[in-house]
TIFIBA-504490 format. One record per residue (C-alpha): residue in one letter; x, z, y. Coordinates in pm, whole numbers, plus 32768, in hexadecimal, padded with zeros to 4 digits. Last residue first. Layout:
<sites>
AXZY/...
</sites>
This chain:
<sites>
X356066D1DA87/X35626732D914/X36076618D853/X368C66E9D734/X37F166D8D7B4/X3789671CD91C/X36DE685ED8B5/X380A68C5D7E5/X38FF688DD904/X38246956D9F0/X38046A6ED8F2/X397D6A7BD8CE/X39B26A85DA48/X38B96BA1DA6E/X395D6C5DD94F/X3AB46C34D9EA/X3A2D6CBCDB32/X39A26DF6DA8D/X3AD76E26D9B5/X3BBA6E15DAE6/X3AE56F13DB9F/X3AE17004DA79/X3C5A6FD8DA5D/X3C857038DBCB/X3BAB716BDB98/X3C6071DBDA5E/X3DB571B0DB00/X3D56728BDC24/X3C577228DD2F/X3D52728CDE3F/X3E9171F8DDAD/X3E4970ACDE57/X3E977149DFAA/X400B712BDF4E/X4110723FDF5F/X41577213DDE9/X408070F5DD6E/X41617054DC67/X42097198DBFB/X40CB725EDBCC/X4016713CDB23/X413170F7DA32/X413E726BD9DA/X3FC8726FD994/X3FEF713DD8BA/X3F866FEAD93D/X3EE96EF3D846/X3DA46EC5D909/X3E5D6E90DA50/X3F456D8DD9B6/X3E1C6CDBD91B/X3D706CC4DA6D/X3E996C3BDB2D/X3EA06CE2DC7E/X3E716C40DDD1/X3F1B6C50DF26/X40746C63DE89/X41C56C23DF30/X425C6D46DE6D/X41AD6E25DF6A/X40E86D53E062/X415F6D92E1C8/X40D56ED4E25D/X42246F8BE25F/X42BA6E6FE32C/X41F46EDFE460/X41F96DD5E570/X40946D76E517/X40236C0FE52E/X3F1A6BDCE63A/X3DA16BC6E616/X3CF06B27E73E/X3C256A40E65D/X3BBE6B8CE5CB/X3AAF6BA3E6D3/X39E56A9CE619/X39B46B8CE4F4/X39AE6AC7E3AD/X3AE96B63E319/X3A806CBDE38D/X39386CC0E2CC/X39E66C26E19F/X3B066D1CE188/X3AB16DD2E043/X3B506EFADF94/X3C146EF6DE50/X3B9C6E10DD37/X3B0C6D02DE19/X3AD46BBFDD57/X39886B56DDEE/X38FC6CADDD98/X37966C29DD9E/X37486C42DC2A/X37EC6D99DC2B/X36ED6E19DD27/X35B96DABDC62/X365E6E27DB23/X36986F84DBAB/X38086FF0DBB4/X383470FCDAAD/X386E7265DB1D/X398B72FFDA52/X3A907286DB49/X39EE7346DC69/X39687262DD7A/X3A4F725CDEA8/X3B267126DE7A/X3A7B7008DDBE/X3914707BDDE7/X393A70EDDF4F/X39F36FB3DFB9/X38EE6EDBDF0D/X37D76F79DFDB/X36776F9CDF51/X366B7116DF28/X3748712DE05C/X362170CAE138/X36BC7049E27A/X360D7070E3CB/X36906FCEE50B/X35886EB7E504/X34986EF0E3E5/X34C16F0EE26D/X362E6EA9E278/X36566ECDE0FD/X35A16D87E0B5/X366E6D52DF78/X37276C14DFDA/X375E6C7CE146/X376C6B2DE1FB/X361E6B43E2B3/X36626C9EE33D/X37C46C43E3A5/X37576B06E458/X363B6BB3E515/X369D6B51E679/X35986B9FE785/X368E6C59E864/X37B36CEEE7A9/X385F6D3EE8F4/X38036EAFE90B/X38796F30EA5B/X39BE6FE6EA9D/X39E47160EAA6/X3A9671E9EBDB/X3BE47299EBC2/X3C2E740BEBEC/X3D607498ECA5/X3DF9759AEBBF/X3DB37710EBD7/X3E917798EAC5/X3DD67872E9CA/X3DFA775DE8CB/X3D3F76A4E7BC/X3E177584E744/X3D67746AE68C/X3DEA7344E5C1/X3D3C71FEE572/X3DA870D9E496/X3D496F83E51B/X3CFA6E28E498/X3BC96E13E57D/X3C246D16E689/X3D6C6D38E743/X3D306D03E8B6/X3BB86D3CE8D3/X3BDB6E60E7E3/X3AD36E8BE6D8/X3A916FD6E626/X39EA6FABE4D4/X38776FF2E498/X38246E8EE41D/X374C6E72E557/X38836EB6E621/X38EA7004E6B0/X39856FC5E804/X3AEF6FC9E86B/X3C0970B9E8C0/X3B407136E9EA/X3B6E72A8E99F/X39FC72DAE95D/X39F971BCE864/X3B2C723FE7AE/X3A8C7399E7A9/X395B7313E6F5/X3A397259E602/X3B0A738DE5B5/X39E67470E55D/X3AC77599E507/X3A9E7685E3E0/X3C017645E365/X3CCB753DE2AC/X3C9973EDE359/X3DE67411E409/X3DCB755AE4C3/X3E927613E5CB/X3E7D7773E654/X3F0277D9E7A8/X3F4D7910E873/X3FDA78ECE9D1/X40C07A07EA3F/X417A791EEB2D/X40CF77D0EB73/X41E276C9EB74/X42A8776DEA5D/X417477C7E98D/X40EF7664E9B8/X423B75DAE93A/X422676B2E802/X40C47634E7BE/X414074CEE7E2/X42597508E6E7/X415F75A0E5F3/X407F7473E624/X41A0738EE5C7/X41EC7463E496/X4082743DE41E/X405C72C9E45C/X41377236E34A/X40EB7329E22F/X3F777324E27B/X3F8671A8E280/X3FE3719EE110/X40EB7090E0F1/X40956F21E0D3/X3F7D6E46E051/X3E756F56E06B/X3DEC6F04E1C5/X3DB86D9AE15C/X3CC16DF7E04C/X3D446D99DEF5/X3CC26C6DDE33/X3C9E6C4CDCBA/X3D536B4BDBE6/X3D2F6A89DAA2/X3BDB69E2DABF/X3C0E69A5DC33/X3D3F68CDDBE5/X3DBF6800DD0C/X3CFC68B5DE1C/X3D4B69FFDD74/X3EC169BEDD7F/X3EAD6957DEED/X3DF56A88DF73/X3E6D6A35E0D3/X3F886A7CE1C5/X3F816ACEE338/X3FBE6C49E32B/X3ED06D18E402/X3F256E8BE40D/X3EF86ED9E580/X3F11704AE5D5/X3E0D70F4E6AD/X3E337235E776/X3D3B733BE7EB/X3D927465E8C9/X3C7F756AE8D8/X3C8E7655EA01/X3C3477B9EA65/X3C607875E920/X3C9979EEE93C/X3BB17A40E818/X3C637948E732/X3B9778E3E601/X3A4D796EE681/X3AB578DEE7D1/X3A9F778CE724/X3922779EE746/X382776F5E65F/X391B76BBE542/X3975782BE547/X3807788DE532/X37CF77A3E40A/X38E47844E33B/X388D77A0E1EF/X37957683E1C3/X38A27575E1C1/X394E762BE0A3/X382275D5DFCA/X388C7468DFAB/X3797741EDE90/X36C67326DF59/X37117346E0D0/X35D27282E11F/X34FC73A1E0A0/X34007368E1B7/X344074CDE22B/X35B1747CE24D/X356A735AE338/X347C7436E402/X358E753AE420/X36817430E4A2/X358173B6E59E/X355A751AE61A/X36D57535E637/X36EE73FEE70E/X35E1746FE804/X3699754CE853/X37FF759DE7F9/X384176EAE8A6/X395A76D5E9A7/X3AD476B6E996/X3AFF75B2EAA8/X3B6C745DEA2F/X3CC073B5EA36/X3D3D725CE9D4/X3E4E71A8E915/X3E56704AE883/X3F726F8DE7D8/X401E70BFE747/X41847065E6EE/X424471A0E746/X42A37100E891/X413070DBE8DE/X40F1724BE897/X421B72A5E973/X417D71E0EA8F/X40347295EA5A/X40D873EBEA74/X418C7384EBB3/X404472FAEC3B/X3FA4744FEC08/X40C974F0ECBC/X409E7411EDEB/X3F23743AEDED/X3F4475B5EDE5/X404475A6EEFD/X3F5874D8EFD5/X3E3175C0EF8B/X3EE37700EFF2/X3F7277FBEEFB/
</sites>
């Protein structure tokens, strides 16, 4: 296949990706990830992954996608915009009664939305590049999606560690297709964070320990989503929850590049039941069956009922202590 035909077929794949709703699409060569993988190992060695032991598994496959697909020649990366222009209104009116949900969890589980779209893309690649083998991932396998997004020119990795697109900001879900098809690669774009440190300064727990490096042991998203339900949230973290009982969006909310955010066209990411917050007492009173029904196909099911209730209790306790301190005149 000559270069012109390869470019034509690559553009056909990209055009289908756009029709499927992906706002950004790019291609990188399937090569070893260096120096990105060395930085990842250094992050692990610092213990910044906390109790997320799965991040230590399969290091060789994270270093080189050809360990996942020996015939791999290209990595196709797509981004899906999930920004919905509504706010945590209930919390703003009654922070003592409600806890906030991270924006990405307002609607349907993004795995459920993106996976069939990636499958359709993989099928299209096989039709345009006969005998092509492909594997696709939505944040579920030993793939360093953010590193590949940078290589494919989707955006750059901001100081808060999220991928930032110049056209859409950082409210993005990523998907990756590793394929044996030889697609035309794109060029990475430069880092446009410059001297800005808004995300670092705004993080209430100091989890962004240096530009581009997040220590999960201090991160509200880790404590309210990934930490096992039986692990209590440390007092010094709970005191800085600022109402977040599932995830945290602060570092993205303050990012100047999110002035370019655009409302998503995906109805599945609109707030379920119109809710961006949860009532604390309702969470604490939920039965297991209530929890399963309420959060079926929702990201909020990830920490399980016990984890969500732990989060609600932690925030309720902070609010109660604040009320008590004001009642007795403590500043």
